[in-house]
C-alpha positions, 0 to 999 in steps of 0.5 A: 479861522486862519486870519486873512492876512498872511503877514500878520503876527497872529496869522504867524502865530496861527502857523506855529500852532498849526503846524504837524512838525510841532505836534510830532516834536512835541508828541517825542519830547513828551515820550521822552520826559515820560521814560526820564519820569520811568527811569527815576523814581519819582516822589522819593526822599531827598535823602534817597535821591542824593545817595543815588545820583551824588551832590550835583546830579541832585542840585540839577534833578531838583531845580529841573523838578525832574523827581515830580516830573510830571507836575512840573512847570515845563511839563505842564507847559509842553502839555499846554503847547499840544493842547493849543497846537491840537486845537488850532490844527482841527480850527485850520482844517474844520471849515471844509469839513463843515461845509461837507457835513451841514450843507442842505443842498449838497453840490453833484458833479455827475461827470466825476461820479461817471469817471469812477471805476466802481461802476455797474451798467444795466438796461431796464425795459420800462418807462423813465416815469416808472423808473423815477417811482421805483428807483427813489423809494428803494435808495431811500431805504439804504441811504438818509438823503436822496434827490432826484434831478432831470437831465437833458436827456434823462435822470439822475438819482443822488443819495449819500449818508454818513456825513457826519462821520467826517467829523470822526478824527474831530471828536478823537482830537477833542477827546485828546484835549478834553485829557491834555485839559484834565491832566493839567487841571488836576496837575494845577489844582488836585494835591496827593499826600500821605498820612498815618492814623493810629486805630482809635484816632483822628487826623484832619492833616495830611503831608503832601508828597512832594513838598512835606508840607502839612495840608488841613482838611476840613474834616477829619479821618478816623481809624475805627480799626484795622485788621490784618491776615497773613499766609502761612509764610507770614507774608500779609495776605489782606490788609483793612482799614475800617474809617470814619470821616467825621465832620465836627463830631459827627461820623458822616461815612463810614466805609472799610477800604482795602488796597484799590478799593478807596474811599471817596468823599468830596472829591478826595479819594482815601487809598490804603496804601501800608500799615505797621505796629505800634507798641501795645497798649496793654500786656499781660505778664506770666510771673514764675516763683522760683521758691513756691513754684506758684505762676501769677498773671498780671495786665498792665498798660504802657508806663503803669506800675504794679506790686508785684506777689510774694514781696518781689517790689514792684514792676513797671513797664517802660517801652516795648520794640519791634527789634532788641539787639542781644550778643549780635543777635536780633531778639525781636519783638521785646518788653522792657520793663524796670523792676523796683525791689524792696530795698530800693534797687532797679534793674531793666527786665527785657522779655523777649515774646519769642524766647519765653524762658529768656528771663531765667538767665537773671536767677532772681525769685521771680522769672518773667515772661510775656503771656500776651499782648494787645497787638495795636497797628497804624494805617498809612493812607494816601489821600490825593484829589484830582478835580481833573479826572472826570475831564480825563474819563469823558475824554477817554469815552470819547475817544472810544466814540471818535474811534469807532467813528473814524475807523468804521463809518464813512462817508458814502455817496451813490449817484444812479444815472438813467439815459435812453438807449434805443427802446430802453434805458441804459442805468448806470450805478457808481458810488464812492466812500472816504473810507472802506471803499470795498464796503462801497463796492458791495452796497453798488452790487447790492442795490443794482441787483436790487433796481433790476429786479 
């Protein structure tokens, strides 16, 4: 495959890419940069990077695209160089192997077989014609290719199998090329983004993780419902989103997703990433009259104004906060409303869920507390597309096959030479293998016992 003129520019380029030294340099460079990518968190917010590294390193790392290193132009260039390097190295050495694997009638150097240390010799009193009729079928049971040739004094039987196993290393090379190509395809044509969707709502666009740009989708994702369960300690045990994929007004796919159990649609994967609480739409108030001791329950939604019993005025549900500071303490989840008295005066009402008696401090005719809220969540989804993933999967499968061929199979060749010796015949049995030579010695021993029987 190498150009014939060694001084041509193409030949020099070929020599550069066929260098094993280049392979080592590229692998070490990729390993070093991968360590950097592990030490420096990827795809975090610019504010976090600025605070962690300061203005100078932040600008330098931004120019070098270190914060999204695996999608940077220089990392992709290194992968491309390694792909070309492995391809050229394989092609450079493939021609010789190709001739060995696909030759129809391989040449036999009988002198070479005579010099192999792994050989056994015995005598056989049967005639040569009888030995030819016996040896060839017995050898065929163990080897795929068998050929018998007459010599000046006798004959020899040459056999081999596993010739194609010499391609195992090229199969591994090809799998690595597929892995690199798959990574490049995903890097160039894929995307990774995120979206938050409140229960009951839908979104047809995402924010790209790398740039923050908005990417429209050709379908919408609707969160039909969200479910979360907790351990006794209060930490989340499991959270699940029931999603629908909408094309127009039609739901073409419905599926529940959990962490590490994504939804796949048209090559796009939707992962459960996180979740959060939203202000409740509906709350139930418990009202206690200090004068009559009567209890009243009122259900209202956000922004709704309701009339209070016993002519106490009106109440508006204004806001809901997950935290509410009060005298240096955090009251936790808190409903905030406005009480409008009959005379038109208004005051803010603070109703922390954890402290039902908190409103008694106002010392008014009605004591407010929150009896129940309708919890409402949003789901955080990671949305990604990697068109090279099947190329990567194919590369892994081919790599497993190539490693099996390379390490567990070998090209075995056997030679049986028969020459006259007095009234009998001298039989020399020897063999060689490009790998696992001890196993070949066992094969030679078994064949010798079979032929001598």
